C-alpha positions in Angstrom: 90.1 262.4 77.6 92.1 259.1 77.5 95.2 261.0 77.3 94.2 263.2 80.2 93.4 260.2 82.5 96.7 258.5 81.4 98.6 261.5 81.9 97.0 262.0 85.5 97.8 258.3 86.4 101.5 258.6 85.1 101.9 261.8 87.3 100.4 260.0 90.3 102.8 257.2 89.8 105.8 259.5 89.5 104.7 261.2 92.7 104.2 258.0 94.7 107.7 256.6 93.4 109.2 259.9 94.3 107.9 259.9 97.8 110.7 259.1 100.6 110.9 255.8 101.9 109.8 255.9 105.6 112.7 255.3 108.0 112.3 252.0 110.1 111.1 252.6 113.6 112.3 250.0 116.1 110.0 251.0 118.9 107.2 250.1 116.6 108.7 246.9 115.7 109.1 246.3 119.4 105.7 247.4 120.2 104.2 245.0 117.7 106.0 242.1 119.1 104.1 242.6 122.3 101.3 240.9 121.1 100.8 237.3 121.6 103.8 237.1 124.0 105.0 233.7 125.3 105.0 234.9 129.1 105.8 232.5 132.0 105.9 233.1 135.8 109.2 234.1 137.5 109.2 232.1 140.6 110.8 233.5 143.7 112.0 231.8 146.6 114.3 232.3 149.7 116.5 230.4 151.8 117.4 232.0 155.3 119.7 229.0 155.7 121.8 230.4 152.8 120.6 234.0 152.9 119.7 233.7 149.1 116.7 234.7 146.8 116.4 232.5 144.0 114.4 233.1 140.7 113.5 230.6 137.8 110.9 230.0 135.3 111.2 225.9 135.9 108.8 224.7 138.1 110.6 221.5 138.8 113.8 223.3 139.5 111.8 225.4 142.0 110.4 222.4 143.4 113.8 220.8 143.9 115.3 224.0 145.4 112.3 223.8 147.8 112.4 220.1 148.7 116.4 219.7 148.7 117.8 223.1 149.3 116.0 224.7 152.1 114.2 227.2 149.9 110.7 228.6 151.0 108.5 229.6 148.0 107.6 233.1 147.8 105.3 232.8 144.9 105.4 234.4 141.4 107.4 237.7 141.1 106.3 238.6 137.6 105.7 237.3 134.1 108.6 237.2 131.9 109.3 236.1 128.3 110.1 232.6 127.7 111.4 233.2 124.3 113.2 236.3 122.8 111.3 238.6 120.9 112.5 241.8 118.9 113.8 244.3 121.6 114.2 241.8 124.4 117.3 240.9 126.1 118.6 237.9 128.1 118.4 237.7 131.9 121.4 235.7 132.7 121.5 233.8 136.1 125.2 233.1 138.1 125.6 231.4 141.2 128.2 231.8 143.7 129.0 228.8 146.0 131.4 231.1 147.8 128.7 233.8 148.6 125.7 231.3 148.2 124.2 234.1 146.0 122.1 234.1 142.9 122.9 237.0 140.9 120.8 238.0 137.5 121.8 240.6 135.1 121.1 241.6 131.4 124.6 242.8 130.9 127.0 240.6 129.1 130.0 242.5 130.5 128.8 242.4 134.0 128.1 238.5 133.6 131.6 238.2 132.2 133.3 240.3 135.0 131.5 238.4 137.6 132.7 234.9 136.1 136.2 236.3 135.7 136.5 237.1 139.6 136.2 233.1 139.9 133.4 233.5 142.5 130.4 233.2 140.3 129.5 230.5 137.6 127.3 231.2 134.8 124.2 228.9 135.0 122.5 230.0 131.8 119.5 232.3 130.6 116.5 232.4 133.1 114.3 234.3 130.9 113.9 237.4 128.4 113.1 240.9 129.5 113.1 244.1 128.0 115.8 246.7 128.5 113.4 249.8 128.6 109.6 250.1 129.5 107.3 248.9 126.7 103.9 247.3 126.4 102.8 247.9 129.7 105.7 246.5 131.5 106.9 247.3 134.8 110.4 247.5 136.3 112.2 244.4 138.0 114.2 246.4 140.6 117.6 245.0 141.6 118.9 245.2 145.0 121.9 243.8 146.9 122.8 243.3 150.7 126.5 243.1 150.7 127.1 242.2 154.2 125.0 238.8 153.8 125.7 238.6 150.0 122.4 238.4 148.6 120.7 239.7 145.5 117.1 240.5 145.6 114.7 241.3 142.7 111.1 242.7 143.0 108.5 244.5 141.0 107.0 246.0 144.1 108.2 249.5 144.9 106.9 249.5 148.4 108.8 246.3 149.1 111.8 247.8 147.4 111.7 250.7 149.8 111.1 248.5 152.9 114.1 246.3 152.3 116.3 249.4 151.8 115.0 251.1 154.9 114.8 248.0 157.1 117.0 245.1 155.8 120.2 246.6 154.5 119.7 246.2 150.9 121.2 248.9 148.4 119.2 249.8 145.4 121.0 248.8 142.1 118.6 250.1 139.9 116.3 248.1 137.1 117.4 244.8 136.0 114.9 244.6 133.2 111.2 245.4 132.4 108.8 242.7 132.9 105.0 242.1 133.4 102.9 241.7 136.6 101.2 238.5 137.5 97.4 238.7 137.4 
């Protein structure tokens, strides 16, 4: 009887060792990283004087823009990642003094090309977002109004459609995926 149990145990161990190793699944790693995210508000403001939309996660920076740079707060646009997590990408911020335009992109090549024109300066990383929809995230739409040189970002599809229909903005797709504010 001992021999039979030992032989069965050895056979079982042989089968376990011979099982193929599961392939890594990045979408599961990203999904797992969505628990306990360090989310912060993405604050939105607009300056009619500069015809510029401004977004930041820094409350003091927003207060300064309102007090000193003629911006008016438009509230919290979304919740974004304060720190990078697996699967997230940087949301880069650029500023054009020439156009008085803040421009945000997740594309390094687009960032670099805008800087290379000499019309935009790199101001750093505003936040971290997902390049694809995960964990209940929603699109952060990117639009531009070329005649007034203003980039506009919103999570509200009705607002996106309205500024396209009534304010001269053109849809440039999705800048990244973020979370709605409660």
